[in-house]
C-alpha positions in Angstrom: 105.5 52.4 -16.2 106.5 55.0 -13.6 104.8 57.5 -11.3 104.8 61.0 -12.8 107.0 62.8 -9.7 109.3 61.0 -8.6 107.5 58.1 -7.5 104.5 60.1 -6.3 101.4 60.4 -8.4 100.7 63.8 -7.9 102.9 67.1 -7.7 103.8 68.5 -4.1 101.9 71.8 -3.6 104.2 75.0 -3.6 103.4 76.5 -0.1 103.9 72.8 1.6 106.9 71.0 3.0 106.8 67.1 2.9 109.5 65.0 5.0 109.5 61.3 5.8 108.7 60.2 9.0 108.5 57.0 11.0 106.3 55.7 14.2 105.4 52.9 15.9 102.1 51.0 16.8 101.5 49.3 19.9 102.2 45.8 18.3 105.7 47.4 17.8 105.3 47.4 14.0 107.4 50.6 12.5 104.9 52.8 10.1 106.3 54.9 7.4 104.9 58.2 6.7 105.0 61.6 4.9 104.7 64.6 6.7 103.1 67.4 5.0 103.2 71.0 6.7 102.2 74.4 5.7 105.4 76.4 4.9 104.3 79.4 6.8 102.4 77.8 9.9 102.5 79.5 13.4 101.7 78.2 16.7 100.1 74.8 17.3 97.6 73.8 14.6 95.3 70.8 14.2 96.3 67.5 12.4 94.8 65.0 10.1 96.2 61.6 9.9 95.4 60.1 6.3 95.6 56.3 4.8 94.1 54.5 1.8 93.0 53.2 -0.4 93.0 49.6 0.5 96.1 48.1 -1.4 97.5 51.6 -2.0 100.3 53.3 -0.9 101.2 57.1 0.7 102.6 58.3 -2.5 99.0 57.6 -4.1 95.5 59.1 -2.9 96.2 59.5 0.7 99.5 61.7 -0.4 97.2 64.0 -2.6 94.8 64.2 0.3 97.5 65.2 3.1 99.2 67.7 0.5 96.0 69.3 -0.2 94.8 69.4 3.2 98.1 70.8 4.1 97.9 73.7 1.4 94.9 74.5 3.5 96.7 75.0 6.8 96.3 72.0 8.5 99.4 69.6 9.5 98.7 66.3 7.6 100.3 63.0 7.5 99.9 60.2 4.6 101.2 56.8 6.1 101.6 53.3 4.7 99.4 50.7 7.0 101.3 47.7 8.6 102.8 45.2 6.0 102.6 47.6 3.6 104.7 50.0 1.2 107.5 51.3 3.4 105.9 50.4 6.8 107.2 47.2 8.6 106.1 43.7 9.4 107.9 40.7 8.8 104.9 39.3 6.6 104.2 41.6 3.5 101.1 41.8 1.8 98.6 41.4 4.3 95.7 43.1 5.7 94.2 42.8 9.3 90.8 44.6 10.7 92.5 45.1 14.2 96.1 46.0 13.2 94.7 48.2 10.5 92.5 50.0 12.7 95.5 50.4 15.2 97.3 52.0 12.5 95.3 54.8 12.6 95.5 55.2 16.3 99.3 54.9 16.0 99.1 57.8 13.7 97.5 60.0 16.4 99.9 58.5 19.2 102.6 60.3 16.5 100.8 63.4 15.7 99.8 64.2 19.1 103.6 64.4 20.2 104.7 67.1 17.6 105.4 70.4 19.2 103.4 72.3 16.3 100.4 70.1 16.6 97.3 70.7 19.0 96.9 67.1 20.7 93.3 68.0 21.2 92.8 69.2 17.4 93.3 65.5 15.5 91.3 64.4 12.7 91.5 61.3 10.3 90.8 60.8 6.6 90.3 57.2 5.1 89.8 56.5 1.8 87.9 53.7 0.4 89.1 50.4 2.7 90.6 52.8 5.2 87.6 54.3 5.5 85.9 51.9 7.0 88.8 51.1 8.9 89.0 55.0 10.2 85.2 54.6 11.1 86.3 51.8 13.2 88.8 53.8 14.9 86.9 56.7 15.8 84.6 54.1 17.8 87.8 53.3 19.7 89.9 56.1 20.1 88.1 59.1 21.7 91.4 61.5 20.9 90.0 61.7 17.0 87.8 64.4 17.2 86.6 64.2 13.5 86.7 61.7 10.8 86.2 61.9 7.1 85.5 58.7 4.9 85.7 58.8 1.6 84.6 56.8 -1.2 84.2 53.9 1.9 84.6 50.2 1.4 83.6 48.1 4.6 86.2 45.4 4.1 84.6 43.1 6.7 81.5 42.9 4.6 82.8 42.6 1.2 85.0 39.7 2.2 82.5 38.1 4.0 79.5 38.5 1.5 81.1 39.4 -1.8 80.1 42.4 -3.9 76.6 43.5 -3.6 76.2 40.9 -0.8 75.7 38.3 -3.4 77.4 35.7 -1.4 75.1 33.4 0.9 76.7 31.0 3.9 77.3 28.0 1.6 79.5 30.1 -1.0 81.4 31.7 2.2 82.0 28.3 3.2 83.4 27.3 0.2 85.5 30.2 0.0 86.7 29.4 3.6 87.7 26.0 2.5 89.7 27.2 -0.2 91.6 30.1 1.7 92.4 27.4 4.3 93.7 24.8 2.0 95.9 27.8 0.7 97.2 28.4 4.1 98.4 24.7 4.2 100.1 25.3 1.0 101.8 28.7 1.9 103.1 26.9 5.0 104.5 23.9 3.2 106.3 26.3 0.5 107.5 29.0 2.9 106.0 31.7 1.1 102.6 33.3 0.6 100.5 33.3 -2.7 99.7 36.2 -4.0 96.2 37.1 -5.1 97.1 39.5 -8.2 96.4 43.0 -8.3 94.0 44.7 -10.6 93.4 42.6 -13.5 95.7 43.6 -16.6 94.8 43.4 -19.4 91.0 43.7 -18.8 88.9 41.4 -20.3 86.2 42.5 -22.7 83.4 41.5 -20.4 85.2 43.1 -17.3 82.2 44.9 -15.2 82.5 48.6 -14.9 84.3 48.7 -11.3 87.3 46.7 -12.7 87.5 48.8 -15.4 87.5 51.7 -13.0 90.2 50.4 -10.8 92.1 49.6 -13.9 92.0 53.5 -15.1 93.6 54.3 -11.9 95.9 51.5 -10.9 97.3 50.2 -14.0 97.8 53.6 -16.0 99.9 56.6 -15.4 97.3 58.4 -13.3 97.9 56.1 -10.5 100.6 53.6 -10.9 102.9 53.3 -8.2 105.7 50.4 -8.2 105.1 49.8 -4.3 101.1 49.6 -4.9 99.6 46.1 -4.5 96.8 46.8 -6.6 99.2 48.1 -9.1 101.0 45.0 -9.1 100.8 41.8 -7.7 98.3 42.0 -5.2 97.5 41.0 -1.6 98.4 37.7 -0.1 95.5 35.3 -1.2 94.8 34.5 2.8 94.5 38.1 3.5 90.8 38.0 3.4 90.4 35.3 6.4 90.5 37.4 9.1 87.9 40.2 7.6 85.3 37.3 6.9 85.4 36.5 10.6 85.9 40.0 12.2 83.2 42.7 11.3 84.7 46.0 11.7 82.0 48.5 12.4 80.2 46.7 15.2 80.2 49.8 17.6 80.0 52.5 14.7 77.0 53.7 16.7 79.0 54.9 19.7 81.2 57.0 17.5 80.5 60.4 19.3 83.0 62.6 17.4 82.0 64.3 14.1 81.6 62.1 11.2 81.7 63.3 7.2 81.0 60.7 4.9 81.7 61.4 1.3 80.5 59.1 -1.8 79.9 59.2 -5.5 76.5 58.5 -6.6 77.4 56.3 -9.3 80.4 54.4 -7.3 79.5 50.6 -7.5 80.7 50.8 -3.6 78.1 53.7 -2.5 76.1 51.2 -0.7 78.6 50.6 1.8 78.6 54.5 2.9 74.7 54.7 2.5 74.4 51.6 5.0 77.3 52.5 7.3 75.9 56.1 7.9 72.2 54.8 8.9 74.2 53.4 12.0 75.7 56.6 13.0 74.0 58.6 16.0 74.1 62.4 16.7 73.6 65.7 14.7 77.3 65.9 14.2 77.1 63.4 11.2 76.9 63.9 7.6 76.6 62.0 4.3 77.5 63.8 1.3 76.6 61.7 -2.0 78.1 63.4 -5.2 76.4 63.3 -8.6 78.2 62.0 -11.5 81.2 60.5 -9.6 82.7 57.1 -9.6 84.7 55.0 -7.0 88.1 56.5 -8.2 87.1 59.6 -8.9 87.5 60.5 -5.2 90.9 59.3 -5.2 92.4 61.8 -7.2 90.1 64.1 -9.4 90.6 67.3 -7.6 87.6 68.7 -9.5 85.3 66.1 -7.8 87.1 65.6 -4.3 84.8 68.4 -2.1 88.1 69.7 -0.6 86.3 73.3 0.2 83.9 70.9 2.3 86.2 68.8 4.2 88.4 72.4 5.0 85.4 74.0 6.7 84.4 70.4 8.3 87.6 69.9 10.1 88.4 73.7 10.7 85.1 73.5 12.6 85.5 70.4 14.4 89.0 70.7 15.4 88.9 74.4 16.5 
């Protein structure tokens, strides 16, 4: 299976230029991005860093978002997080609540040094699991002036508690035993076991959220050769640090503007609803979209509220 447009799952807008860039986070990991710029931009303008979904790459949803925002007058960069896609990191296919939060700040580092970017007007968009990481970055990085989360996952919560918080402490302990036993086996073998991407073919009794993911990652709609979810998935032990390290502990201290977007029919909607309850200030908004499921906000331009996002960033990054 091949992505539709030379490795990308979307077509580049006619009024947008795209070029590959590289930058480094403070752990010394080189990150790969695609920089999208309006063809007729003049002067210093606002910029947006985009990442996600969790297990995806910049040729998928984040690139589509960046392309669309660039077509609306922003400089936008979609990037692969550490250890994923074309980004660096000696170990591959692993995630970290700390390092992946840092990746957003590294993107801000890079954007703030570009001669056509206003360093006081930088925002971020986090999709799916990188919505949670983006919100965490906004709590840490005061240079981020506006944050959009789209179909957000709290990766710490889902790893520690399971879907819909169905995992109790005893089940969590058994999971940790299994994962740590796998650590031993990985060390012995010198290789990391992979958890497997989205299940394919789907079992007849697969829950809707798996069918939703399959419809994106395992079809021409969203398949990418570089995407973990489209192929063999994360290293099995990736869940360990998320179980032990909540990412949204200081989200109530985010002072900059936040727009959280989620589909009403998404299995994941409770993550945004609950995270929004912690936010403070009159510059925070939760937008719940009717008749919208989780992956609709990956690539369905008739569902993604780009007009709303454009107005939000235009106001908050001016």
